[in-house]
C-alpha positions as CSV (number, residue, x, y, z in Angstrom):
1,M,0.1,0.1,-0.1
2,I,2.7,2.7,0.9
3,T,4.8,1.6,-2.2
4,S,2.1,2.8,-4.6
5,Y,2.4,6.6,-2.9
6,L,6.0,6.1,-3.1
7,P,6.4,8.5,-6.8
8,L,4.2,11.0,-5.4
9,L,6.1,11.2,-2.1
10,V,9.8,11.9,-4.1
11,I,8.2,14.1,-6.6
12,A,7.0,16.1,-3.2
13,V,10.8,16.0,-1.7
14,F,11.9,17.1,-4.8
15,S,9.6,19.7,-6.1
16,S,9.7,21.3,-2.3
17,A,13.7,20.8,-2.5
18,F,13.8,22.8,-5.8
19,I,11.2,26.0,-4.4
20,V,13.2,26.1,-1.2
21,A,16.6,25.8,-3.2
22,A,15.0,28.5,-6.3
23,L,14.4,31.2,-2.9
24,W,17.4,30.9,-1.0
25,L,19.6,31.0,-4.0
26,G,17.5,34.6,-5.0
27,H,17.7,35.6,-1.5
28,R,21.7,35.4,-2.4
29,I,22.1,36.7,-5.4
30,T,20.0,39.8,-5.3
31,P,21.9,42.7,-4.9
32,R,21.3,45.1,-2.3
33,R,21.3,48.6,-2.2
34,P,18.7,50.6,-0.6
35,T,18.5,54.7,-1.5
36,P,15.5,56.6,-0.4
37,E,13.8,56.6,-3.9
38,K,13.7,52.5,-4.2
39,E,12.1,52.7,-0.5
40,Q,9.7,54.8,-1.4
41,T,5.9,53.7,-2.2
42,Y,5.3,54.0,-6.1
43,E,1.6,55.3,-6.7
44,C,1.6,55.2,-10.2
45,G,4.0,58.0,-11.3
46,E,2.7,60.2,-8.0
47,T,4.3,61.1,-5.2
48,P,3.0,59.9,-2.7
49,I,1.3,62.1,0.2
50,G,1.5,61.2,3.8
51,D,1.8,58.2,5.2
52,T,1.8,55.1,2.6
53,H,2.8,52.0,5.1
54,R,-0.3,51.7,7.0
55,P,-3.3,48.4,7.0
56,L,-5.9,49.0,4.4
57,E,-9.1,49.3,5.6
58,I,-11.3,46.5,6.1
59,K,-14.0,47.5,3.8
60,Y,-11.8,46.4,1.2
61,Y,-11.6,42.8,3.0
62,I,-15.2,42.4,2.7
63,Y,-15.5,43.1,-1.0
64,V,-13.1,40.8,-1.4
65,L,-14.7,38.1,0.9
66,I,-18.0,39.3,-0.9
67,F,-16.7,38.6,-4.1
68,L,-15.6,35.0,-3.5
69,V,-18.4,34.1,-2.3
70,F,-20.4,35.0,-5.6
71,A,-17.7,33.4,-7.7
72,T,-17.9,30.2,-5.9
73,E,-21.5,30.5,-6.1
74,L,-21.0,30.5,-10.2
75,I,-18.5,27.7,-9.9
76,F,-21.5,25.4,-8.6
77,L,-24.1,27.2,-10.8
78,I,-22.6,27.0,-14.2
79,P,-22.0,23.1,-14.5
80,W,-25.3,22.6,-12.6
81,A,-27.1,25.0,-15.2
82,V,-25.5,22.9,-18.3
83,E,-27.1,19.7,-17.1
84,F,-29.9,21.0,-15.9
85,R,-32.5,18.4,-17.9
86,A,-30.6,15.4,-17.0
87,L,-30.5,15.9,-13.5
88,G,-33.8,15.5,-12.4
89,V,-36.0,16.5,-9.8
90,I,-34.3,16.2,-6.9
91,A,-30.9,17.7,-8.1
92,F,-33.0,21.1,-8.3
93,S,-34.2,21.1,-5.1
94,E,-30.6,20.3,-3.6
95,M,-29.8,23.6,-5.9
96,M,-32.3,25.6,-5.1
97,I,-31.6,25.4,-1.1
98,F,-27.9,26.0,-2.2
99,V,-29.3,29.5,-3.3
100,A,-31.6,29.8,-0.3
101,V,-28.8,29.8,2.0
102,L,-26.7,32.1,-0.2
103,L,-29.4,34.1,-0.8
104,V,-29.9,34.6,3.3
105,G,-26.1,35.4,3.8
106,W,-26.4,38.3,1.0
107,L,-29.2,39.3,3.1
108,Y,-27.3,39.3,6.1
109,V,-24.6,41.3,4.7
110,W,-27.2,44.0,2.8
111,R,-29.0,44.5,6.5
112,E,-25.5,44.7,8.7
113,G,-24.9,47.6,5.8
114,L,-21.7,45.7,4.7
115,L,-22.0,46.9,1.1
116,E,-22.3,50.5,1.6
117,W,-19.1,51.8,0.7
118,L,-19.1,54.9,3.0
119,R,-20.1,54.2,6.4
């Protein structure tokens, strides 16, 4: 049984060693000559104003999470829609439960006001 996993283990070890070696080699041979201009934050050619090394506001993360939820929903809905006629009533009811759960989550986010840009 364990011998059937041996090729997978060998590939995992070699690929991990290659990644570690590439990162280490890149760290060792990259020249480091820091200057104030190189350490300045790049703002599309504009000179930055104020402190640029501050964390992003939480609203950006919330929008990303909401986008990921709806993108994941599409990943499940598209194959289901392609095979809709062949799946039958049980698959339809299961998908409606899935969409209902997502709708409840979306309504919760909406009622909490997390979809409003300025709060």
